[in-house]
C-alpha positions in Angstrom: 38.3 72.9 121.6 35.8 70.7 123.3 33.2 69.1 121.0 29.8 68.4 122.4 27.8 65.2 121.8 25.4 67.3 119.8 28.2 68.4 117.5 29.3 64.7 117.1 25.7 63.8 116.3 25.6 66.4 113.5 29.0 65.2 112.1 27.7 61.6 112.3 24.6 62.6 110.4 26.6 64.3 107.7 28.8 61.3 107.4 25.8 59.0 107.5 27.1 57.1 110.5 25.0 55.5 113.2 26.7 55.9 116.5 25.7 54.5 119.9 25.6 56.9 122.9 29.0 55.5 124.2 30.5 56.0 120.8 29.3 59.6 120.6 30.9 60.4 123.9 34.1 58.6 122.9 34.4 60.5 119.6 33.6 63.8 121.3 36.6 63.2 123.6 38.9 61.9 120.9 38.2 64.6 118.3 38.5 67.3 121.0 42.0 66.1 121.7 42.9 66.2 118.0 41.5 69.7 117.6 43.3 70.9 120.7 46.6 69.6 119.1 45.8 71.4 115.9 45.1 74.5 117.8 48.6 74.2 119.4 50.1 74.1 115.9 48.5 77.5 115.2 50.8 79.0 117.9 54.0 78.0 116.0 55.7 80.9 114.2 56.2 79.7 110.6 56.8 83.1 109.1 60.5 82.4 108.3 59.9 78.9 107.0 60.1 78.4 103.2 57.1 76.6 101.7 57.9 73.1 100.6 56.0 70.5 98.8 58.6 67.7 99.0 61.9 67.2 100.9 63.8 64.6 98.8 65.4 67.0 96.4 64.1 65.0 93.5 63.0 66.9 90.4 60.9 66.0 87.4 63.1 65.3 84.5 61.1 65.9 81.3 62.1 66.6 77.8 60.1 68.6 75.3 58.1 66.4 73.1 59.4 66.9 69.6 58.1 65.2 66.5 60.8 63.8 64.3 60.5 63.1 60.6 61.0 59.5 59.6 62.2 58.3 56.3 59.7 57.0 53.8 61.2 53.5 54.2 60.6 53.4 57.9 57.0 54.8 57.5 56.3 52.0 54.9 57.7 49.3 57.2 55.5 50.5 60.1 52.4 50.7 58.0 53.1 47.2 56.5 53.6 45.7 60.0 50.3 47.1 61.4 47.4 44.6 61.4 44.6 47.0 60.3 45.1 49.9 58.1 43.3 52.1 55.6 45.7 53.4 53.0 48.5 55.1 55.0 46.3 55.4 58.1 46.6 52.9 61.0 43.2 51.7 62.4 43.0 51.2 66.1 40.3 50.4 68.6 38.2 53.2 69.8 39.4 54.8 73.0 36.4 56.7 74.1 33.7 54.3 72.8 31.2 53.6 75.5 30.4 49.9 75.4 28.3 49.6 78.5 
């Protein structure tokens, strides 16, 4: 697929690039070669190829997040060791507070 200088000018405008005349011709030639290569890939028969997203064989190992009940003694120790608290509630800094 041969790109014209006019098409390169349009791409450069969309990408907000300022190109000199020699650069426009250079990019037209280079991008045309890339697009020709991609066009060759369209001719490859991939109908029998299984879709893959990775080839290492690694799998995510995750466990279900389960809440566990703690003894009253452990709860009291945690609350006592926390710097700021309100009764049995632990006070933390705001996460979504916009401070700009």
